[in-house]
DSSP file (Angstrom, degrees, kcal/mol; ACC not computed):
  #  RESIDUE AA STRUCTURE BP1 BP2  ACC     N-H-->O    O-->H-N    N-H-->O    O-->H-N    TCO  KAPPA ALPHA  PHI   PSI    X-CA   Y-CA   Z-CA
    1    1 A M     >        0   0    0      0, 0.0     4,-1.9     0, 0.0     5,-0.1   0.000 360.0 360.0 360.0 -36.9    0.0    0.0    0.0
    2    2 A R  H  >  +     0   0    0      2,-0.2     4,-2.2     1,-0.2     5,-0.2   0.912 360.0  49.4 -62.1 -45.5    2.9    2.4    0.9
    3    3 A K  H  > S+     0   0    0      1,-0.2     4,-2.4     2,-0.2    -1,-0.2   0.870 108.4  53.3 -61.1 -39.5    4.6    1.8   -2.5
    4    4 A R  H  > S+     0   0    0      2,-0.2     4,-1.9     1,-0.2    -1,-0.2   0.905 110.6  47.1 -64.1 -44.6    1.3    2.5   -4.3
    5    5 A V  H  X S+     0   0    0     -4,-1.9     4,-2.4     2,-0.2    -2,-0.2   0.896 112.4  49.4 -64.2 -43.8    0.9    5.8   -2.4
    6    6 A L  H  X S+     0   0    0     -4,-2.2     4,-2.5     1,-0.2    -2,-0.2   0.872 109.9  52.3 -65.9 -36.8    4.4    6.8   -3.1
    7    7 A G  H  X S+     0   0    0     -4,-2.4     4,-1.8     2,-0.2    -2,-0.2   0.870 110.1  47.3 -63.8 -39.6    3.9    5.9   -6.8
    8    8 A V  H  X S+     0   0    0     -4,-1.9     4,-2.5     2,-0.2    -2,-0.2   0.931 112.4  49.6 -67.0 -47.3    0.9    8.1   -7.0
    9    9 A V  H  X S+     0   0    0     -4,-2.4     4,-2.7     1,-0.2     5,-0.2   0.926 110.3  50.4 -56.9 -48.3    2.6   11.0   -5.3
   10   10 A A  H  X S+     0   0    0     -4,-2.5     4,-2.1     1,-0.2    -1,-0.2   0.866 109.8  50.7 -61.6 -36.9    5.6   10.7   -7.6
   11   11 A A  H  X S+     0   0    0     -4,-1.8     4,-2.7     2,-0.2    -1,-0.2   0.904 111.0  48.6 -66.8 -40.2    3.2   10.7  -10.7
   12   12 A V  H  X S+     0   0    0     -4,-2.5     4,-2.7     2,-0.2    -2,-0.2   0.912 112.9  46.9 -68.2 -41.8    1.5   13.9   -9.5
   13   13 A V  H  X S+     0   0    0     -4,-2.7     4,-2.6     2,-0.2    -1,-0.2   0.915 113.7  49.3 -68.1 -39.7    4.8   15.6   -8.8
   14   14 A L  H  X S+     0   0    0     -4,-2.1     4,-2.9    -5,-0.2     5,-0.2   0.945 112.2  47.3 -62.3 -51.1    6.1   14.5  -12.2
   15   15 A A  H  X S+     0   0    0     -4,-2.7     4,-2.4     1,-0.2    -2,-0.2   0.941 113.7  48.0 -56.8 -49.6    2.9   15.8  -14.0
   16   16 A T  H  X S+     0   0    0     -4,-2.7     4,-2.4     1,-0.2    -2,-0.2   0.907 111.2  50.9 -60.6 -41.4    3.1   19.1  -12.1
   17   17 A G  H  X S+     0   0    0     -4,-2.6     4,-2.9    -5,-0.2    -2,-0.2   0.934 109.2  50.0 -61.7 -44.7    6.7   19.5  -13.0
   18   18 A V  H  X S+     0   0    0     -4,-2.9     4,-1.4     2,-0.2    -2,-0.2   0.912 110.8  50.8 -62.2 -40.4    6.1   18.8  -16.7
   19   19 A T  H  X S+     0   0    0     -4,-2.4     4,-0.7    -5,-0.2     3,-0.5   0.944 112.5  46.1 -59.1 -48.5    3.3   21.5  -16.6
   20   20 A V  H >< S+     0   0    0     -4,-2.4     3,-1.3     1,-0.2     6,-0.3   0.932 110.7  52.7 -59.3 -47.4    5.5   24.0  -15.0
   21   21 A L  H 3< S+     0   0    0     -4,-2.9    -1,-0.2     1,-0.3     9,-0.2   0.731 100.4  63.0 -67.9 -20.5    8.3   23.3  -17.4
   22   22 A E  H 3< S+     0   0    0     -4,-1.4    -1,-0.3    -3,-0.5    -2,-0.2   0.718  84.3  92.6 -77.9 -19.5    6.1   23.8  -20.4
   23   23 A M  S <X S-     0   0    0     -3,-1.3     4,-2.6    -4,-0.7     5,-0.2  -0.246  95.2-103.1 -64.9 163.8    5.5   27.4  -19.5
   24   24 A A  H  > S+     0   0    0      1,-0.2     4,-1.3     2,-0.2     5,-0.1   0.909 123.3  40.1 -63.4 -42.8    7.8   30.0  -21.1
   25   25 A A  H  > S+     0   0    0      1,-0.2     4,-2.1     2,-0.2    -1,-0.2   0.865 114.0  56.9 -69.9 -33.0    9.9   30.6  -17.9
   26   26 A G  H  > S+     0   0    0     -6,-0.3     4,-3.1     1,-0.2    -2,-0.2   0.872 101.2  55.7 -66.5 -37.9    9.7   26.9  -17.3
   27   27 A R  H  X S+     0   0    0     -4,-2.6     4,-2.3     2,-0.2    -1,-0.2   0.927 108.4  47.7 -59.9 -45.5   11.2   26.1  -20.7
   28   28 A R  H  X S+     0   0    0     -4,-1.3     4,-2.0     1,-0.2    -2,-0.2   0.910 113.6  47.9 -64.4 -41.5   14.2   28.3  -19.9
   29   29 A F  H  X S+     0   0    0     -4,-2.1     4,-3.1     2,-0.2    -2,-0.2   0.924 110.2  51.6 -59.2 -46.1   14.6   26.6  -16.6
   30   30 A S  H  X S+     0   0    0     -4,-3.1     4,-2.7     1,-0.2    -2,-0.2   0.855 108.5  51.0 -65.5 -34.8   14.3   23.2  -18.1
   31   31 A R  H  X S+     0   0    0     -4,-2.3     4,-2.5     2,-0.2    -1,-0.2   0.917 113.3  46.3 -71.2 -39.5   17.0   23.9  -20.8
   32   32 A R  H  X S+     0   0    0     -4,-2.0     4,-3.0    -5,-0.2    -2,-0.2   0.934 113.8  47.8 -64.4 -42.5   19.4   25.1  -17.9
   33   33 A L  H  X S+     0   0    0     -4,-3.1     4,-2.7     2,-0.2     5,-0.2   0.924 112.5  48.6 -64.7 -42.2   18.5   22.1  -15.9
   34   34 A A  H  X S+     0   0    0     -4,-2.7     4,-2.2    -5,-0.2    -1,-0.2   0.901 112.6  49.1 -61.7 -40.8   19.1   19.8  -18.8
   35   35 A H  H  X S+     0   0    0     -4,-2.5     4,-2.8     2,-0.2    -2,-0.2   0.940 112.4  46.9 -62.7 -49.1   22.4   21.5  -19.6
   36   36 A A  H  X S+     0   0    0     -4,-3.0     4,-2.7     1,-0.2    -2,-0.2   0.909 113.6  48.6 -63.9 -39.1   23.6   21.3  -15.9
   37   37 A V  H  X S+     0   0    0     -4,-2.7     4,-2.5    -5,-0.2    -1,-0.2   0.900 111.1  50.9 -70.3 -35.7   22.5   17.6  -15.7
   38   38 A T  H  X S+     0   0    0     -4,-2.2     4,-2.5     2,-0.2    -2,-0.2   0.929 111.7  46.7 -63.6 -46.7   24.3   16.8  -18.9
   39   39 A R  H  X S+     0   0    0     -4,-2.8     4,-2.7     2,-0.2    -2,-0.2   0.944 113.0  49.5 -56.1 -50.5   27.5   18.5  -17.7
   40   40 A W  H  X S+     0   0    0     -4,-2.7     4,-2.8     1,-0.2     5,-0.2   0.920 111.3  48.9 -55.1 -47.8   27.3   16.6  -14.4
   41   41 A A  H  X S+     0   0    0     -4,-2.5     4,-2.4     1,-0.2    -1,-0.2   0.912 111.8  49.3 -62.3 -43.1   26.7   13.3  -16.2
   42   42 A R  H  X S+     0   0    0     -4,-2.5     4,-1.9     2,-0.2    -1,-0.2   0.899 111.6  48.8 -64.1 -38.2   29.7   13.9  -18.5
   43   43 A F  H  X S+     0   0    0     -4,-2.7     4,-2.2     2,-0.2    -2,-0.2   0.931 112.7  47.5 -65.9 -44.6   31.9   14.8  -15.5
   44   44 A Q  H  X S+     0   0    0     -4,-2.8     4,-2.2     1,-0.2    -2,-0.2   0.850 108.9  54.6 -61.2 -35.4   30.9   11.7  -13.6
   45   45 A S  H  X S+     0   0    0     -4,-2.4     4,-2.1    -5,-0.2    -1,-0.2   0.902 109.2  47.6 -65.3 -41.6   31.4    9.6  -16.6
   46   46 A G  H  X S+     0   0    0     -4,-1.9     4,-2.3     2,-0.2    -2,-0.2   0.886 111.7  50.6 -63.5 -40.9   35.1   10.9  -16.9
   47   47 A R  H  X S+     0   0    0     -4,-2.2     4,-2.4     1,-0.2    -2,-0.2   0.887 109.9  50.4 -63.0 -39.2   35.6   10.3  -13.2
   48   48 A L  H  X S+     0   0    0     -4,-2.2     4,-2.4     2,-0.2    -2,-0.2   0.894 110.3  48.9 -66.7 -41.7   34.3    6.8  -13.6
   49   49 A A  H  X S+     0   0    0     -4,-2.1     4,-2.4     2,-0.2    -2,-0.2   0.924 112.4  49.1 -61.8 -44.2   36.7    6.2  -16.6
   50   50 A G  H  X S+     0   0    0     -4,-2.3     4,-2.4     1,-0.2    -2,-0.2   0.893 110.8  50.0 -64.8 -39.3   39.6    7.6  -14.5
   51   51 A F  H  X S+     0   0    0     -4,-2.4     4,-2.6     2,-0.2    -1,-0.2   0.908 112.3  47.2 -68.3 -39.1   38.6    5.3  -11.5
   52   52 A R  H  X S+     0   0    0     -4,-2.4     4,-2.0     2,-0.2    -2,-0.2   0.906 110.6  53.7 -65.8 -39.1   38.5    2.2  -13.8
   53   53 A Y  H  <>S+     0   0    0     -4,-2.4     5,-2.7     2,-0.2    -2,-0.2   0.931 114.1  40.1 -60.0 -50.4   41.9    3.2  -15.4
   54   54 A H  H ><5S+     0   0    0     -4,-2.4     3,-1.5     1,-0.2    -1,-0.2   0.885 113.3  54.8 -68.6 -39.6   43.5    3.4  -11.9
   55   55 A L  H 3<5S+     0   0    0     -4,-2.6    -1,-0.2     1,-0.3    -2,-0.2   0.832 105.2  52.7 -62.9 -34.6   41.8    0.4  -10.7
   56   56 A A  T 3<5S-     0   0    0     -4,-2.0    -1,-0.3    -5,-0.2    -2,-0.2   0.473 123.3-106.9 -77.1  -3.5   43.1   -1.6  -13.6
   57   57 A G  T < 5 +     0   0    0     -3,-1.5    -3,-0.2     1,-0.2    -2,-0.1   0.724  59.8 169.9  83.3  21.6   46.6   -0.5  -12.7
   58   58 A G      < -     0   0    0     -5,-2.7    -1,-0.2    -6,-0.2    -5,-0.0  -0.339  11.9-172.9 -64.6 145.8   46.9    2.0  -15.6
   59   59 A H        -     0   0    0     -2,-0.0     3,-0.1    62,-0.0    -1,-0.0  -0.978  32.7 -94.7-134.7 149.2   49.8    4.4  -15.7
   60   60 A P        -     0   0    0      0, 0.0     2,-0.6     0, 0.0    62,-0.1  -0.345  53.6 -93.5 -62.3 149.0   50.5    7.4  -18.2
   61   61 A D    >   -     0   0    0      1,-0.2     3,-1.6    60,-0.1     0, 0.0  -0.509  32.9-160.0 -67.2 111.6   52.7    6.5  -21.0
   62   62 A A  T 3  S+     0   0    0     -2,-0.6    -1,-0.2     1,-0.3    58,-0.0   0.652  86.7  68.3 -72.9 -12.6   56.3    7.3  -19.9
   63   63 A S  T 3  S+     0   0    0      2,-0.0    -1,-0.3    58,-0.0    -2,-0.1   0.516  73.5 120.5 -83.7  -5.1   57.4    7.4  -23.6
   64   64 A A    <   +     0   0    0     -3,-1.6     2,-0.3     4,-0.1     0, 0.0  -0.265  37.1 164.7 -60.1 146.0   55.3   10.5  -24.2
   65   65 A E    >   +     0   0    0     28,-0.1     3,-1.0    58,-0.0     4,-0.2  -0.950  35.9  16.0-152.2 170.4   57.3   13.5  -25.4
   66   66 A G  T 3> S+     0   0    0     29,-1.7     4,-2.7    -2,-0.3     5,-0.2  -0.375 123.1   0.8  71.3-137.2   56.9   16.9  -27.1
   67   67 A A  H 3> S+     0   0    0      1,-0.2     4,-2.6     2,-0.2    -1,-0.2   0.861 133.1  54.6 -56.3 -41.4   53.4   18.4  -27.1
   68   68 A V  H <> S+     0   0    0     -3,-1.0     4,-1.7     1,-0.2    -1,-0.2   0.914 110.4  45.3 -63.2 -42.7   51.8   15.5  -25.2
   69   69 A L  H  > S+     0   0    0     -4,-0.2     4,-2.2     2,-0.2    -2,-0.2   0.898 112.3  52.9 -70.2 -40.8   54.3   15.8  -22.3
   70   70 A A  H  X S+     0   0    0     -4,-2.7     4,-2.3     1,-0.2    -2,-0.2   0.882 110.5  47.6 -60.1 -39.6   53.8   19.7  -22.3
   71   71 A D  H  X S+     0   0    0     -4,-2.6     4,-2.2     2,-0.2    -1,-0.2   0.850 110.0  51.3 -64.9 -35.6   50.1   19.2  -22.1
   72   72 A R  H  X S+     0   0    0     -4,-1.7     4,-1.9     2,-0.2    -2,-0.2   0.873 113.3  45.3 -68.9 -39.7   50.5   16.7  -19.3
   73   73 A V  H  X S+     0   0    0     -4,-2.2     4,-2.7     2,-0.2     5,-0.2   0.913 111.1  52.5 -69.6 -43.3   52.8   19.1  -17.3
   74   74 A R  H  X S+     0   0    0     -4,-2.3     4,-1.5     1,-0.2    -2,-0.2   0.933 109.4  51.1 -58.2 -45.8   50.5   22.1  -17.9
   75   75 A S  H  X S+     0   0    0     -4,-2.2     4,-0.7     1,-0.2     3,-0.3   0.920 113.1  43.9 -59.6 -44.5   47.6   20.0  -16.6
   76   76 A M  H  X S+     0   0    0     -4,-1.9     4,-0.6     1,-0.2     3,-0.2   0.867 114.8  48.2 -70.8 -33.8   49.4   19.0  -13.5
   77   77 A L  H  X S+     0   0    0     -4,-2.7     4,-2.9     1,-0.2     5,-0.2   0.690  92.1  81.1 -81.0 -15.4   50.8   22.5  -12.8
   78   78 A G  H  X S+     0   0    0     -4,-1.5     4,-1.9    -3,-0.3    -1,-0.2   0.929  95.9  42.0 -58.3 -52.1   47.4   24.2  -13.3
   79   79 A T  H  X S+     0   0    0     -4,-0.7     4,-2.0    -3,-0.2    -1,-0.2   0.816 115.0  52.2 -68.9 -27.8   46.1   23.4   -9.8
   80   80 A L  H  X S+     0   0    0     -4,-0.6     4,-2.7     2,-0.2    -2,-0.2   0.916 107.5  50.9 -70.0 -43.0   49.5   24.3   -8.3
   81   81 A E  H  X>S+     0   0    0     -4,-2.9     5,-1.8     1,-0.2     4,-1.3   0.910 112.0  48.4 -62.7 -43.1   49.6   27.6  -10.0
   82   82 A H  H  <5S+     0   0    0     -4,-1.9    -1,-0.2    -5,-0.2    -2,-0.2   0.909 112.5  48.4 -64.7 -41.7   46.0   28.4   -8.6
   83   83 A R  H  <5S+     0   0    0     -4,-2.0    -2,-0.2     1,-0.2    -1,-0.2   0.901 114.5  43.8 -63.1 -42.8   47.1   27.3   -5.1
   84   84 A L  H  <5S-     0   0    0     -4,-2.7    -1,-0.2    -5,-0.1    -2,-0.2   0.652 106.6-131.6 -76.6 -17.8   50.2   29.4   -5.2
   85   85 A D  T  <5 +     0   0    0     -4,-1.3    -3,-0.2     1,-0.2    -4,-0.1   0.949  57.5 137.4  59.8  54.6   48.2   32.3   -6.7
   86   86 A I      < -     0   0    0     -5,-1.8    -1,-0.2    54,-0.1     3,-0.1  -0.915  59.4 -91.2-124.9 154.2   50.7   33.0   -9.5
   87   87 A P        -     0   0    0      0, 0.0    -1,-0.1     0, 0.0    53,-0.0  -0.130  62.7 -73.0 -58.1 161.5   50.3   33.8  -13.1
   88   88 A R        -     0   0    0      1,-0.1     2,-0.4    14,-0.1    15,-0.2  -0.279  47.9-130.7 -62.2 135.6   50.2   30.9  -15.6
   89   89 A I        -     0   0    0     -3,-0.1     2,-0.4    13,-0.1    13,-0.2  -0.721  17.2-124.4 -91.2 137.5   53.6   29.4  -16.2
   90   90 A H  E     -A  101   0A   0     11,-2.6    11,-2.5    -2,-0.4     2,-0.4  -0.683  30.5-166.1 -83.1 124.5   54.6   28.9  -19.8
   91   91 A V  E     +A  100   0A   0     -2,-0.4     2,-0.3     9,-0.2     9,-0.2  -0.948  13.3 168.7-122.3 131.5   55.5   25.1  -20.5
   92   92 A M  E     -A   99   0A   0      7,-2.1     7,-3.3    -2,-0.4     2,-0.4  -0.930  16.8-151.7-130.4 157.9   57.3   23.8  -23.5
   93   93 A A  E     -A   98   0A   0     -2,-0.3     2,-0.5     5,-0.2     5,-0.2  -0.996  11.9-173.0-133.3 133.3   58.8   20.3  -24.1
   94   94 A E  E >  S-A   97   0A   0      3,-3.0     3,-2.2    -2,-0.4     2,-0.3  -0.959  74.1 -52.2-119.0 108.9   61.7   19.2  -26.3
   95   95 A G  T 3  S-     0   0    0     -2,-0.5   -29,-1.7     1,-0.3   -26,-0.2  -0.473 122.5 -20.9  55.5-119.3   61.7   15.4  -26.2
   96   96 A H  T 3  S+     0   0    0     -2,-0.3    28,-2.6   -31,-0.2    29,-1.4   0.181 117.6 100.0-103.6  14.8   61.6   14.4  -22.6
   97   97 A T  E <   -Ab  94 125A   0     -3,-2.2    -3,-3.0    27,-0.2     2,-0.4  -0.892  59.3-154.2-102.5 130.8   63.0   17.8  -21.4
   98   98 A V  E     -Ab  93 126A   0     27,-2.5    29,-3.1    -2,-0.5     2,-0.5  -0.870   2.5-156.8-107.9 134.8   60.5   20.2  -20.0
   99   99 A L  E     -Ab  92 127A   0     -7,-3.3    -7,-2.1    -2,-0.4     2,-0.5  -0.960   6.5-163.9-114.8 125.3   61.1   24.0  -20.1
  100  100 A L  E     +Ab  91 128A   0     27,-2.4    29,-2.9    -2,-0.5     2,-0.4  -0.914   9.3 178.7-111.3 132.1   59.3   26.2  -17.7
  101  101 A H  E     +Ab  90 129A   0    -11,-2.5   -11,-2.6    -2,-0.5     2,-0.3  -0.976  27.4  77.4-130.2 145.8   59.1   30.0  -18.1
  102  102 A G  E     - b   0 130A   0     27,-0.8    29,-2.2    -2,-0.4     2,-0.4  -0.871  67.5 -68.8 149.0-179.9   57.5   32.7  -16.0
  103  103 A D  E     + b   0 131A   0     -2,-0.3     2,-0.3   -15,-0.2    29,-0.2  -0.850  40.3 176.6-108.7 140.4   57.5   34.9  -13.0
  104  104 A V  E     - b   0 132A   0     27,-1.9    29,-2.3    -2,-0.4    30,-2.2  -0.832  34.9-123.5-133.1 171.0   57.0   33.7   -9.3
  105  105 A A  S    S+     0   0    0     -2,-0.3     2,-0.3    27,-0.2    27,-0.1   0.683  84.7  13.4 -91.8 -20.8   57.1   35.4   -6.0
  106  106 A S     >  -     0   0    0      1,-0.1     4,-1.5    25,-0.1     3,-0.5  -0.985  68.1-112.3-154.2 160.3   59.8   33.3   -4.3
  107  107 A E  H  > S+     0   0    0     -2,-0.3     4,-2.3     1,-0.2     5,-0.1   0.866 115.6  61.8 -56.5 -38.1   62.6   30.8   -4.7
  108  108 A R  H  > S+     0   0    0      1,-0.2     4,-2.0     2,-0.2    -1,-0.2   0.840 101.1  50.4 -61.5 -36.2   60.5   28.4   -2.8
  109  109 A Q  H  > S+     0   0    0     -3,-0.5     4,-2.5     2,-0.2    -1,-0.2   0.871 107.4  54.0 -68.7 -37.4   57.7   28.5   -5.5
  110  110 A I  H  X S+     0   0    0     -4,-1.5     4,-2.6     2,-0.2     5,-0.3   0.944 109.8  47.9 -60.8 -46.4   60.3   27.8   -8.2
  111  111 A D  H  X S+     0   0    0     -4,-2.3     4,-2.8     1,-0.2    -2,-0.2   0.923 111.7  50.8 -54.2 -47.6   61.4   24.7   -6.2
  112  112 A T  H  X S+     0   0    0     -4,-2.0     4,-2.4     1,-0.2    -2,-0.2   0.916 112.7  45.2 -58.8 -50.9   57.8   23.6   -5.8
  113  113 A L  H  X S+     0   0    0     -4,-2.5     4,-2.1     2,-0.2    -1,-0.2   0.891 114.5  47.3 -62.3 -42.8   57.0   23.9   -9.5
  114  114 A V  H  X S+     0   0    0     -4,-2.6     4,-2.0     2,-0.2    -2,-0.2   0.932 112.3  49.8 -65.0 -45.8   60.2   22.2  -10.6
  115  115 A E  H  X S+     0   0    0     -4,-2.8     4,-1.2    -5,-0.3    -2,-0.2   0.913 110.6  50.3 -62.3 -42.0   59.7   19.3   -8.2
  116  116 A A  H  < S+     0   0    0     -4,-2.4     4,-0.3     1,-0.2     3,-0.3   0.895 110.5  50.2 -61.3 -40.1   56.0   18.9   -9.4
  117  117 A A  H >< S+     0   0    0     -4,-2.1     3,-1.2     1,-0.2    -1,-0.2   0.867 106.2  54.7 -69.4 -33.9   57.1   18.8  -13.0
  118  118 A T  H 3< S+     0   0    0     -4,-2.0    -1,-0.2     1,-0.3    -2,-0.2   0.761  99.9  62.1 -72.0 -23.2   59.8   16.2  -12.3
  119  119 A Q  T 3< S+     0   0    0     -4,-1.2    -1,-0.3    -3,-0.3    -2,-0.2   0.564  80.9 102.2 -76.7  -9.1   57.3   13.9  -10.8
  120  120 A I  S X  S-     0   0    0     -3,-1.2     3,-1.9    -4,-0.3     2,-0.1  -0.552  84.4-106.1 -79.0 136.4   55.3   13.6  -14.1
  121  121 A P  T 3  S+     0   0    0      0, 0.0     3,-0.1     0, 0.0    -1,-0.1  -0.420 104.9  26.5 -63.4 134.5   55.8   10.4  -16.0
  122  122 A G  T 3  S+     0   0    0      1,-0.3     2,-0.7    -2,-0.1   -53,-0.1   0.148  88.1 119.8  99.9 -13.3   57.9   10.9  -19.1
  123  123 A V    <   +     0   0    0     -3,-1.9    -1,-0.3     1,-0.2   -26,-0.2  -0.743  26.5 165.5 -85.4 119.2   59.8   13.9  -17.7
  124  124 A E        +     0   0    0    -28,-2.6     2,-0.3    -2,-0.7   -27,-0.2   0.746  66.5  14.0 -97.0 -30.4   63.5   13.2  -17.6
  125  125 A N  E     -b   97   0A   0    -29,-1.4   -27,-2.5    -8,-0.1     2,-0.5  -0.991  59.6-154.6-147.1 145.4   64.8   16.8  -17.1
  126  126 A V  E     -b   98   0A   0     -2,-0.3     2,-0.7   -29,-0.2   -27,-0.2  -0.984   4.4-161.3-124.1 120.9   63.4   20.1  -16.2
  127  127 A E  E     -b   99   0A   0    -29,-3.1   -27,-2.4    -2,-0.5     2,-0.7  -0.888  15.1-152.5 -98.7 116.7   65.0   23.4  -17.3
  128  128 A S  E     +b  100   0A   0     -2,-0.7   -27,-0.1   -29,-0.2   -29,-0.1  -0.794  29.0 166.2 -97.8 119.4   63.7   26.2  -15.1
  129  129 A H  E     +b  101   0A   0    -29,-2.9   -27,-0.8    -2,-0.7     2,-0.2  -0.014  41.5 128.1-111.6  24.5   63.7   29.6  -16.7
  130  130 A L  E     -b  102   0A   0    -29,-0.2     2,-0.3   -27,-0.1   -27,-0.2  -0.578  37.5-174.6 -79.4 142.4   61.5   30.8  -13.8
  131  131 A H  E     -b  103   0A   0    -29,-2.2   -27,-1.9    -2,-0.2     2,-0.8  -0.981  34.4-102.6-140.3 154.3   62.6   33.8  -12.0
  132  132 A V  E     +b  104   0A   0     -2,-0.3   -27,-0.2   -29,-0.2   -29,-0.1  -0.618  65.3 131.3 -73.2 111.0   61.5   35.8   -9.0
  133  133 A G        +     0   0    0    -29,-2.3     2,-0.6    -2,-0.8   -28,-0.2   0.460  30.1 103.7-140.1  -8.6   59.7   38.7  -10.4
  134  134 A L        -     0   0    0    -30,-2.2     6,-0.0    -3,-0.2   -30,-0.0  -0.704  55.4-158.2 -82.7 120.5   56.5   39.1   -8.7
  135  135 A L    >   -     0   0    0     -2,-0.6     3,-1.6     1,-0.1    -2,-0.0  -0.611  30.1-111.5 -93.1 157.3   56.7   41.9   -6.3
  136  136 A P  T 3  S+     0   0    0      0, 0.0     4,-0.1     0, 0.0    -1,-0.1   0.766 119.7  55.7 -56.6 -24.5   54.2   42.2   -3.3
  137  137 A S  T 3  S+     0   0    0      2,-0.1     2,-0.1     0, 0.0    -3,-0.0   0.651  88.7  97.1 -83.1 -17.5   52.7   45.3   -5.1
  138  138 A E  S <  S-     0   0    0     -3,-1.6     2,-0.4     1,-0.1    -4,-0.0  -0.379  84.6-101.5 -75.0 150.5   52.0   43.4   -8.3
  139  139 A T        -     0   0    0     -2,-0.1    -1,-0.1     4,-0.1    -2,-0.1  -0.584  31.1-147.4 -78.8 131.4   48.5   42.0   -9.0
  140  140 A R     >  -     0   0    0     -2,-0.4     4,-2.3    -4,-0.1     5,-0.2  -0.490  31.3-104.7 -88.5 161.6   48.0   38.3   -8.4
  141  141 A P  H  > S+     0   0    0      0, 0.0     4,-1.6     0, 0.0    -1,-0.1   0.882 122.9  50.7 -57.0 -38.0   45.5   36.4  -10.5
  142  142 A S  H  > S+     0   0    0      1,-0.2     4,-1.5     2,-0.2    -3,-0.0   0.886 111.1  49.1 -67.8 -39.4   43.0   36.3   -7.6
  143  143 A E  H  > S+     0   0    0      1,-0.2     4,-2.0     2,-0.2    -1,-0.2   0.863 105.6  56.0 -64.7 -38.3   43.3   40.1   -7.1
  144  144 A G  H  X S+     0   0    0     -4,-2.3     4,-2.1     1,-0.2    -1,-0.2   0.893 105.6  52.9 -64.6 -38.6   42.8   40.8  -10.8
  145  145 A E  H  X S+     0   0    0     -4,-1.6     4,-2.0     1,-0.2    -1,-0.2   0.930 108.1  49.6 -60.9 -46.3   39.5   39.0  -10.6
  146  146 A R  H  X S+     0   0    0     -4,-1.5     4,-2.0     1,-0.2    -1,-0.2   0.857 109.8  51.9 -63.6 -34.2   38.3   41.0   -7.7
  147  147 A Q  H  X S+     0   0    0     -4,-2.0     4,-2.8     2,-0.2    -1,-0.2   0.900 107.6  52.2 -68.2 -41.0   39.3   44.3   -9.5
  148  148 A Q  H  X S+     0   0    0     -4,-2.1     4,-2.3     1,-0.2    -2,-0.2   0.894 108.9  49.4 -60.8 -40.3   37.3   43.3  -12.6
  149  149 A V  H  X S+     0   0    0     -4,-2.0     4,-1.9     2,-0.2    -1,-0.2   0.916 112.7  47.9 -67.6 -40.7   34.2   42.6  -10.5
  150  150 A A  H  X S+     0   0    0     -4,-2.0     4,-1.9     1,-0.2    -2,-0.2   0.904 112.1  49.3 -64.7 -39.1   34.5   46.0   -8.8
  151  151 A A  H  X S+     0   0    0     -4,-2.8     4,-1.7     1,-0.2    -1,-0.2   0.883 109.9  51.9 -67.3 -34.9   35.1   47.8  -12.2
  152  152 A H  H  X S+     0   0    0     -4,-2.3     4,-1.2     1,-0.2    -1,-0.2   0.880 108.3  51.3 -66.8 -38.0   31.9   46.0  -13.6
  153  153 A K  H  < S+     0   0    0     -4,-1.9    -1,-0.2     1,-0.2    -2,-0.2   0.900 109.6  51.0 -68.6 -40.6   29.8   47.2  -10.6
  154  154 A R  H  < S+     0   0    0     -4,-1.9    -1,-0.2     1,-0.2    -2,-0.2   0.878 109.8  48.1 -62.0 -38.4   31.0   50.8  -11.2
  155  155 A S  H  <        0   0    0     -4,-1.7    -1,-0.2     1,-0.2    -2,-0.2   0.722 360.0 360.0 -79.2 -20.4   30.1   50.8  -14.9
  156  156 A A     <        0   0    0     -4,-1.2    -1,-0.2    -3,-0.2    -2,-0.2   0.501 360.0 360.0 -74.1 360.0   26.6   49.3  -14.2
């Protein structure tokens, strides 16, 4: 009996939801909802593929070089750049040697970035052309975003 009541309630809620979604504002909402659900499903699908890859004992190809290796390093350094709040580091690869160019705030950040790059499969050597060039007075990526929001509010 309880399942039957829940089924009826679910059918009523579904019918009401379809009616609301058919209205003009509802159509816009339904498109946004469908887009969000699609993005979430794609993301979860990728996570599942990664989980299966690691569960099966997969490892990145250590023989990768050139553009593939540079993309791999860029991908791994992206979260580190964000955490350190530094501008994007320019990454190039020649064979199994990775070249890093850019400005950082301290020698410690240089060491952190070089160490992270050396941990990536396929990297045999890292040439650092990073230099300490960010002054405390210079705008960080996070600060630049705040200034853009403030400028947008002033112009509105």
